[in-house]
N, C-alpha and C positions, 0 to 999 in steps of 0.2 A: 147441741147439748147432750143428746143421746149417748154419744160416744163418751163424754165426760161422766155421765151417770154410770155406764158400764165399767169405766176404768176405776172410778171410786169404789164401786161395789166389789170388784175383784180384789182391790188392795185391801179393803176392809175384811174380806174373806180370808186373805193370807194372814192378816193380824189375828183373826179369830181362830185360825187353824192351830195357833199355839195353845188354845184353850180347849178346842172342841175337836172330836173325831167323827167323821161322817163316812159312811160307805159310798162307794161310787154310785150305787143304784139310787142314792138320795137325789141325784140330779134330776131324776124323773119327776120330782115334786114340783119342779118349776113349770110343769105343764098344766097344773091345776088351775092357775089364774086364768088360762086361756078359755076355760069353760064359760067364763063371764063375757066372752065375745058374742055369745048367743043374743045378748041383749042389744047388740049393735049400737051401743053407746060407749063413748069414751075408749074406742078401740086402740087408739095410739097409746094412751095412758096405760091401758091393761098390758099391750105388748111390751112397752117400755119397762113396766114393772116386772113382767115375767122374764125378760132378758136380764135385768138387773139381779133378779133372784138367782138366775142361772149363773151369772158372773159371780155373785157372793158365795154360793155353794161350790162353785168351781175352784174359787180361791182357796177355801177350806181344804178341799181335796187335794189341790196341787201342793199345798204346804205339807200335807201329811205324806204324800208320795215322795217329796223331796227329802224327807228325813232319812239320815243315813243308817245303814244296818250295822250290826256289831257282831257279824259272824267272822269266821276266819278269812273271808274274802275282802274284808273291810280293814282300813288302816286303824280304826278305833279298837279293834280287837287286841292290838298289840301295845295299846297305850298303858303306861304305868306298869308294864311287866319287866322282864329281864332284858338285858342288852340284845339288840337285834342287828342283822346284818341287811342293809338296804342298798339297793341300787336305783339310781334315778338321774334325771338331767336338770340342770339349772334352767328354770322355766321363764325367768324374767332377769333383768339386769340386778346384779347384787346391790343391796342397799347399804353403803358405808356410813356408819354413825361415828360418834366421837370415840367410843370405847370398843366397838365391835363391828362386824358386818353381818347383816341378815340376808339369808339366801333362801329363796323359795325353790323347792324341789318337786318336780313331777316324777313321782316314783314308779317304777316298773315291777320290782319285785321286793318282798320282804322274806328273808330266810329261804330264798330259792322259789317262793310260791309267787305266782303272778298276781299282782294287786296293782290297782290304779288309784291315784289320789294325790294330794299335795300335803307337804309338810314344811315347816319353817325351821331352818338352821341358825344358830347363833354361833359365829366363829370368829377368831381373831381377825384384825385388819389385814394381817399378812400371814401366810402368802395370799395373793389376790387370785380370785376365781372369775370366770367369765361366763356369760350367757352361752348355753349350748355345751358346756362341760359336762361329761358323763362321770358321775362320782360313785365310788364304792364307800359306804358310810357304815360306820359301827358306833352305836351309841344307844340310849335309852329314850324311847318316845314318852313325852310327858304331856299332861293336860296344860293348856295355856293358863298362866297365872292370873290371879285376880289383881287388878291395879287400882286400888281405891274404889271410886265410883265408876271407873271407865270399864265398860264391858269389853275387855281385850279379847276374850274368847269368842264373843258375838262378832267382834270386828273381824278377826281372822276366818271365822266361819263364812262370813260374807264374801270372803276372797277364795272359799273353797279349801281353806287350810284347817285340819282338825287337831293337829298336834305340833309340838315343837321338840327340838333336841338341842341341848346346850353343849357346845365345844366337843363335837364327837371326833373320832378318828376318821380322817378322810384320805382317799387315794383317788387321784384323777385317772380314770380309765381311758377316756378318749376326749377330744376337743372338737369344736366346730361342728356339732351335731344338731344345732337348732334350726329354726325356720330361717332360711337364708335371707330373705327380705328384712325380717326383724333383727337378725344378726347384724345386718349392714346399718340398720337404724341405731342400734346400741353402739355399734363402732364409731359412727359419725358423732353421736352424742358424747363419747369419751374423747374423741379428737377435738371437738369444740370446747369441751371443758378445759383440756389442757391448754389450748390456744388462748382462752379467756384469761387464763392465769399468766400467759405471757404478755398479752397486750394491755392488760389492766393491772393496776397496783392494788394492794389490799387495804381495806376490806371490801372494795369496790368489786374486785374479781370474784370473790366468794359470794357476794350478794347477787351479782349477775348470774352465776352458776346456779344458784338457788332459784331465782326468779325465772330464768330462760329454760333451764335444763332440769330443775327439780333436784339438783344435787346440793344438799344443805349441810353437809358434814363438816365443811371447812368454815362456815359462818361463825364468827366469834361469839362466845356466850353473851357478851355485853349487848351485841347488836340484837341477838334473839330476845333478850330481856326487854330491850327498848320497844320492839315491835309487839311484844306481848303486852306490855303495860299500856300501850296506845291502842290496843285492839286492832292492830293491822298485821297480825301473824299470817293472816290469809294470803298477804301478798308474797310471803316466802314459800307458801305451800300451794303448788299449782292445783287449782281446783275449778269447780264449775263457775264459782264467783269470779274468779280471774278471767277465765275464758269468756264468760258473758260480757264483762266489762270491756275486754279487749275487742271482741266482735262489735259490741255496740259503739265503741269510739271508732272503729274502722267504718262502720255504717255512716256514722255522722260525718266523718272525713269524706267518704265516697260521695255522700249526697252533696256535701259542700263543694266538692271538686268538679263532679260530673252531672249532678241533678238526679232526678229519679226517672227520667225517660227511658233510658236503656238498661237499667238495672245494674250498671257497673259497680255500684256499691255493694250489691249482694255478692257478686263474684269476688270482689276484694275482701269482704268480711269471711267468705267461705275459705279463700286461700290463706288469710291470716289464721283462721281457726284450725285448720288441719296442718298448716305449717308449724304452728305452735305445738299441736299434739305430736307432730313428728319430732320436733326438737326435744320434747320431754321423754322420748323413748316409747311412745304409744302405750303408756301405763293405762290400766283398765279404767280408773276414775276419769282420767282425761278423755279417753275414747268415748265414754258414756256421756260425758258433757258435751263433746263435740258432736255426737249423734243428735242430741237434743237441740243444739244450736242449728244444726243443718236442717232440721225439720222445720224450725222457725223461719230460717232463711228461705227455704224453698216454698214455704207458704206465702212469703212475701213476694218471691220471684214469679209465682203463678197468680198473683193478684188475689189470694185467699188469706189476707191478713187475719180476718176474723176466725179462720179455721186454725190458726197457729195454736191456740190453747188446747182445743180437742186433740190435734195432732200430737202435741207435746204430751198430754196425758196418756195417749194411746202408746207413744214411744216408751214412756216410763213403764206402763203396764206390761209391755212385751218384755222389757228387761227384768221386771219382777217375776214374770211368768217363767222365765229361763232359770232365774235364780231367786227364789222366794226370800231367801235370807238378805237379799240386797236391800229390802224395804227398811231395815234397821241400820244400815250402813250410813255413817255420818257423811261420807263424801258424796254419796248418792243423794242424800237429802239436801245437802248444800247445792248440788248441781241443779236439782229440780226447783228448789225455791229461788235460786238465782235466775233461773229462766222465767219463773213467775214474775219476778221483778222487772225482767226486761220486757215481757210481753203485756203485763197487765198494769203495773205501776208507772213505769218510765213513760209510756205514750201520753197518758193524761197530763203529766208534768211538762212534757215537751210541747204539747198543744197550749197549755196555759202560758208557758214562757214565750212561745212564738206569737200568741195573741197580744200579749202585752208589748212586745217589740213592734208588731204590725201596727197596733193602735197608736204607738208614739212616733214611729219613724216611717211607716210604709211598708211596702213589700219588696222593693228593689233597692240596689245599692251595695257597694262593697261592705259597708258598715253593718247593714242588716244581715247580709250573708255571714259575716264573721260572728256576729252576735247570735245568730241562729245556731251556728256550729257550737259555740260556747254553751248555749242553753241546752242543746241536744246532748252534748257530751256530759254536762253536770246532771241532767235528768237521768241518764243512764247510770251514773255512779250513785246518785241518791236513791234511785229506784231499786237497785240491786242491794245497796246497803240496808235499805229499811226492811228488807225481807230476810236477810241472812243473819242479822246481829242476835236474834233470839236463839237461832240454832247454835251459833258459836258460843253464846253465853250459857246455853244449856250444857254443852259438852265440856267446856273449860272453866265453868263455874266462876266466871269473872266478867264484870261489865266495865268497860273502859268509858269513862265520861267524855274523854277527849276523842273517842274513836270516830264519831261521825265527821268532825271537822278534820282530824288527821287523815282520814280515809279520803275525804274530799280534796285535800291538799296533795296527797301522795299519788292516788290512782291516775290522774292526767299524765304523770311522767311515765306510767307503766308501758304503753304501747311504744314510746320513744326508746326506752331502755331495751325492750325486746327486739326491735327492729335494729337499732344501732349496735347493741351488744352482739346479736347474731351475726350481723354484717361485719363487725370488727373481727370476730373469731374466723368467719369464712375467708376474709381478705387476709387475715394473718396466716391462714394455711398457704395462701398463694405467695405472699411476701410479708414478712413480719412488720417492717416500717409502715406499709400502707394500712395494715390492721390497727397499729398503734395510732394512727392519724385519726381514723374513724373512732377509735377507743376513746379519744379525748371527748367526743361528744357524749358517748355513753357514760364516761366518768363524770361529766358535769351533772347529768340528770341522776345518776346513782348517788353522787355526793348530796345533792339536793334531798333525795329520799332519806338518806342517813340523817341529815341535819334536822329534818322535820320530825323524825321519830325521836331523835335524841332530845330535842327541845321539849316536845310534848311529854316525853317520859320523865323529864325532870320536874314537871309540875307535881306538887304535893298531892293534888286530888285527881291524879291521871286515871286511876282505876280502883274499883271496889270489889272485894271478895264477896260474891253473892251466896256461896254455898249452893246447895241443891235448889233447882228451880222447878216449880210445879208445872207439869205438862199443860194443866188447865189455864194457867196464866199465858203460856205460849199460844194455845189454841184461841184464847180470848183476844190476844193481841192481833193474831192473823185475821179473826172475824172482824175486828174493829177496822183494821187496815183495808 
């Protein structure tokens, strides 16, 4: 529990850092409670309090240190000024949307002066650019716009992006200058996307591209609307919730197939987690979620299930220490609470369901084993859903009445879609007819998912527009849960 106290204290300090400024020497104040150790009473409590105070003040100082400068060595100095000449490299795979492409640039110089930082470009869909292209850019740096209640500026800052440029002049100077392993990953992702379009019909192909690869640009607007009204949009956006549920279902399947004796289920879930992250192009939110999941899985592997929660809190704190702005990032919050659902909410549900089955049917038999797998899978789905829906409702201002049931019906198809869809694309690279044969299995589950979303979305009371939700209500819900 001490590790949890320290992690919570540090994160609270990071939040308070936005309100208070403290000098570094203030960390010495944490030594004052140690004077009470002379009494030789409640020593453990005093030490824990002193360390928690150190973590709290350390969080405040860390946030202050992380604040960017605004001198000539900073990108921010050139924002909202005249047109500038920028040289930089495409740092991630370009994100192609309906009307444009968004490109993250890691800059090397502005107007000939060496400067490091990241900016976001909005460019037409064509011509196409690739990860690792070195660009010469001419345009005007601007502050990210306000998008209603959505803190778009804060969202970009969480990714280390301080400014944007809309439709600049671009010249490709060099190509293939990115990190070679990551370049290979993005190339594989692009190849798999193209093959999915070959071995699957529409809209199943674009849905598979969104679910498996995180490429959502070709998903029809009507399909996106159905998933939004049913509160299942998270299925289309690869997130900590998806990764947690996929890993949880693979854990349940591994236990069903191999039992718990040799921990094959842990290795199966680890392979599924990082294989999924690899297919998505190793985007930062997915990698963060994969790291959290790996912490949980290794705790199970070493027989320290009770240590999973402290380890998860510590892993999240390390990420926040590296980037304090991450604490306000929606994808980070979803990843963390999804893991809370997997570690703290799902296990009691699983135990309750298994106890009911054991009391009625005993402990052995094919039927008991199958029912246990179903109970475990449903518990994972329900456990994660119970903790993520307030976060989703907070950021999207909508509550889907049908979301729990729709999610419950849709998510069991997710692992099958990921496995068969990816396999169909890989086999399609080797021989298209073979990929199409496996693609029929993926098509069946993709069509089922589309049908469920369409039917629930057609209900008159599918969703309610909530408007702004008070954070106190969300905290109250979590406390009750």
